[in-house]
C-alpha positions, 0 to 999 in steps of 0.5 A: 549130512548132520552138518548140511542139515543144520542150514536145512532140516528138510535134507534129512526130513527127505532121507527118513521120508524116502526110507519110511515110504519104500516099498522094500526097507533099504535099512535092513543090514546083511546078515553076519557071515564067515563070507562077509567076515567083518559086516559093514552094514551092520554097523553103518545101518544102525548107526545112521539111523541112531544119529539121524533119529537124534537130528530128527527129534531136534529139528522136529518142528523145522521139517515140514511133513503132511500128517500122513507123512509124519505119521509113516516117518514116526511109526517107521523110525520107532520100529526100526529103533525096537528092531535094533537088537545089536548082534555081534557083526563078527562071524564066530565072535561073542557078544560083551558081558557087562558083569565082567569088565575083563571080557572087552579085552578077548578076541572073541568079544564083538565090542561094537555090540556094547559099544558105539553102535549102541550108544547113537542108537540109544541116544536116538530112542531117548531123544525120540521118546522124549519128542514123542513122549513114548515111555517104552522106547524111552525106556530101551534108549535107557537100557541100551545105554545101561549096557554101554555104561557098564563098561566104563569103570569106577574111576569114570575110565571107558575101557571099550574105548580106552583099549583101542590101541594107538586110537585110544584118545580118539574113541575116548574123546569122541564119544564123550560128546554124549555126556553134554548132549544127554546133560542138554535133554534132561536139563528141561525135565529136572535132571542133572545128568552130570550128577548121575551115577553110572553102572559101576559107580563113577558119576558122569562129571567124574568120566568127563573129568578124566577125559580132559586129563587124558587129553593132556596126558595120553599115556593115562590109559596105557594099560588098556591101550595095549590090548589093542581091541579092534585096532590091530592094524594101530597097536599102541606101541606105535605110540607108547614111547612118545612124549605127549609132545610127540604124540601131538605131532601123529596122525592119531592126535590130529584125527579128532581133536583139535589139540591146537585149540587147546581148551577152546575145543573142550569147552565147546563140547562141554560148555555146561559141564566146563562152566559148572565144574572146571570154572578157571577152565572156562573163564579163559575165553569168552562165551562169544569166543566159544560161539565163534569157534563152534561156527568155525570149521573146527566146530563143525557137528561130527559123523558120530552124533547127530546134534551139537551138544553146544548147539543144544546148549545155546537152544536151552539157554 
């Protein structure tokens, strides 16, 4: 839907209006119970709201509403974002403890509470907060984002993602995209997000530099990946004894990152960062090559992010 919307933003606009005007709100998650076990709606609904709000904030003026419809959608989305409290999705589990990094390893910790759901919503809150000039919404976005970033250690490693068993690289790479999305969001207000210091001392640029190295050597997260957080069906032992070359032939390497295109994929996702902090890597390709790659099949927008970091980069330029 994110990809389809870039060709016709009204597609997303119509969906948002249908939610906002419904007699019974369709975007309410079921309560977590022992019978439900893992709460899929509790994951999907805030994720969808978060990414659709990101899209809406960018394509705001290209979505046609009457004034009444615009007010209805804005009011609805703001309320939905404020309603997101990120309850633990698994019955009997507990929230992450942001003051204790190792709490993430416990089987009794519901890591979605401090991870990807919250990040998707947080970025939506920040982007819509800017669009509507709503300081309270912007503040909530920054508070939610702080919780997620509290699990990035002093070396710039997100241990929530690093601990995901055989999917350690997949999770780590996929969510780096938000760093460059936010860098482009903050750029017009004069804030260099790459130099932003995260809660445990690393800067955003350190986080991205580590993740570039991780793509070249998947074993850099071995000490965390072995905990298999949320990945019991895909434990780290499936890849732990492989060489880098052997790893690249597995489904775990193919699922997220387009290794066959090498650094093009990294530059496409982090163009401003690579240009500034990794000029030698950036200079291996022309701007036109990266733009063409972005438009190709491999350059499509992810389901986990409502907008493209390259698209925002291109727009800001």
